[in-house]
N, C-alpha and C positions, 0 to 999 in steps of 0.2 A: 563470382569469386573463384579463383583457381584453387584446386586442391594441391596439397604437397604431402610429403611423407617425412617421417623422422624415425631414427633408430632408437628403440627402447628395448630393454631386456625382456625375455619371454615372461618372466614372473610379473613384471609390471603390466605388460600387455594383457595377460590373463586376468589380473586383478581389475584393470579398467574395463575389460570386456564383461566380466561378471557384474560389475557395478552398472554398466550400461544396460545389460540384459535385465537386471533387477528393476531398473528404472523404466524399462520398456522402450528404450530408444537405441539408435545406432551409436557406436562408439564415437563417431564424428559429432553427432548431436550432443552426446554426453559431455565430450571434452569442451564443446562450445558453451554448454551450460555451466560447467565447472569454471571456465575462464570468466564468464560473466559474473558468477557468484564471487570469485576472488576479486574482481574489479570492484564490485559493490562493497566487499569487506574493506578494501583499501580506502574507498571514499568515506565509509562510516568511521573508520579509524581516524582519518583526517578531521572529519567533522567533530568527533568526540574530543580530540585533542584541542581543537579550537574552542569548543564549548567549555572545556575545563579551564583553559587559559582565561576565557572571558569571565566565567563565574568565580574564578579564583582571585580576581583582582580585588584589592581592598575596597570595601564599600559598595561593590556592584550589586550585591544581593539586597542591601538596605535600600539602595536607589531604586531597584526593580520593585521592591515591596511598596515604596513610597509612590511610585508611578502607577502601579497596577493593583494596589490594595493587598498584596500578600496572598498567602494561601487561604482558601476558604476554611471556615471553622470546621473542626472535626465534629461530626454528629455524635450526640450521646446515644449510646445503645443500651437499652434496658433488656436486651435479649439474654436469657440465661445461657451460660456457656457450659459446655461439657467439661467434666473434671479431667 
């Protein structure tokens, strides 16, 4: 993969360099890591939205419970609790 360059202000460059140094990697590797993390965040946001749409549909949770038995019972704890 070919390298390229881009113009950023000195303050941003210095901040990115400090973050890369703290992570113990080059700025190139740090930026690649940040890009991958941001892509993952977008995928998770998309999946979360889809999950919320699916579980928000009327009756879906009742149907899920009927098919899969619902949540397991909550165990009774007789352990004393701190005040």
